N, C-alpha and C positions, 0 to 999 in steps of 0.2 A: 416594616418590612418592604413593602410595595415599593418604597424607593431604591433599597437594594435590587428588587427584581427587575426593576424600570433599568436601573443602571447598567444591570447585566447583560441585557438584549440589547441596550444601546451601545456598549463596548462589544459586543458581539456581530452587530452591523456595521459599524467601521472597523473592524478587521475583516470583515466581509466583503464591505466596499473598498478596501486597501488591497484585499487578494485579487480582485475581479480588476481592478484598475493595472496591477502588476503582473498577473499570471495568463492573461489571455494566451499568449502564444505558447508558454510552458505545457497549460492543460489542453491545449491543441494537440502539441507534440504526444502529448501522454496519451491521448484518446487515438491518435492514429498510432502508437505502439500495439495498445491494446487491441484495436479492431483488425490491424494484419496479424495480430496473432490469432485471434478467432476466424478470422478470412482462411487463414492456411492449415486449420484445426489444430491449432500449437494447443497448451492447455496453460491456461493463468493460475500462477502459484502466490498466494500470500501470506506473508508473516509480519509480525511484529511482537512489543513485548507490553503487559500491562493492558491499560484502554487502548494502543495500537493493537494488539492481539484482537482484541474483539471486534475493533471494527475492519482487520484483516476477516475475521469469520462473517461478520456482517455483508460486507462487498462479496465474498466467494460464493455467499447463500443467493447474493441478486441474479449472480451471474448463472447459477445451475437453477434457482426454482424460477423464477423472471424476475423484472423491477416493474416497470410500469405497463408492458402490453404483454401480451402473450408471443412467444417466439420459441426458437427450438430451444433446449438446455445447451449451454457452454460449459466447457470441459474447465472447472475452477477449484483449485485445491486449497483450503486454509492449513499451512503448517503448523497451526496453534492447538489441533484439536484432539489428537491422540496422546493422552495422557502416558500410556504406559511406553511408547516410542521418547517421550519427552523426557519422562522420568529416568530412562534407559540411558539414552543417548550424556542426558547430565549425570547420571553416578559414573558410567562407565569410562564416560571420554572429561567433558566440562560442560555447563551450561553454555559456554562458549560454541559449542558444536551444536545445538539443538537443531537447527536450523540447516547447517551445513550439510549434516549425514542426510538428512532427507535430500536437499537439492542434489547430490551426488547421488543418492539411490532410485531420483523419481524424475529429475530434471533432463530435457534434451532439445538439443536445437532445435528452433522452432517455437520453444515455450518462452514465457516472460514471467521471470520473478520479480513480484511487485513487495516493497519493503515499505510498512509504515513503521514512522518514529517521530518525535517531536524534537529530538535531540540531535539525531546523526550520528552517536555515539556509541551504542550499544555493540559489546563486540561480538555478540553473536548473530548480529544482522551485517557487521563488516564480514564474518565469515562465510554467512552466507553468500555473498554480493561476490565474494573471493572464489567461494566452490561456483558459483554459475559461472562466470566468465571462465575458469578452468574448462568448464563444460560446454563453451560456446552458448551458453544460456544469454538472450539478453536482460536488462535489469533496469527497474523504473523504482524512483523512491521517493515519497512524500516525507519531508522533513519542517522544522522551521529552525527558530534558534541559531541562523546565516547557515543552518545547512549539517553542518559538524564534516567529519571525514567523510562519511558517508558519501556526502554529495560529489565527491572527485571518486567515488568509488565505484559508482554504477553508470550506466551510459544515459541515463537522463533521471533527471531531483528536480522536482517542484519543491520550493523553499517557500512556506507561507510566511506570510511578513508580521510575525509575531513572536515573543519572547516566552509566551504565555502557556502553557501545555494545554491547557483545558480550550483555548481557543484554538490551538493547532489541530486541536484533534476536531472539533467541532467544523471549522473549515476544511478537513481534509476529507470527512466524512461527504460535505457538499460536494468538493470535487468528485471524488469517488465516484458519488450517484450521478453527476451531470456526464463523466464518461462513459459510466454504466448506460445511461439515457440515450446518448449520442451513439454507442456501439451498437445498441436495440434498434436504432432508424438504420442501422445499414444492414440488419440480416433481414 
């Protein structure tokens, strides 16, 4: 078992190294988008499915509560947490509309919608990106597996260089933490 665990960590390290080599400018642009939103008093909205939903909630919490240092609370909302709203939207419309209905209701120009995905193919994320565009809301995605159709549907996409779902989520969370740290330093 030790060999398998060590191999897991070595593979993660290799993916992290490849991401660091390839994604510096893309991560910097994302950090600038988040920082500009926070500085102008906009709200950060996060969404995703499955493990990406958990990551969306995790990162929203880092902004509202704190990350590594004390600072003012930052307006951030995970669109994945209201079970009544999610189930009503899925039941009355479709699962494809669970995020777009919230974007339509809550987002405004000056906000930023951050979409977490490992495939870039989820219909509900594509619908959320389209709803954000319609409202003049900036969009940022974190994806993998080549980015999928979502990469072309958002203002900016960080595409982690892996086809593995678990590695993509691990690296995306590290990227989001790095961005949060950079934004914290500007506050």
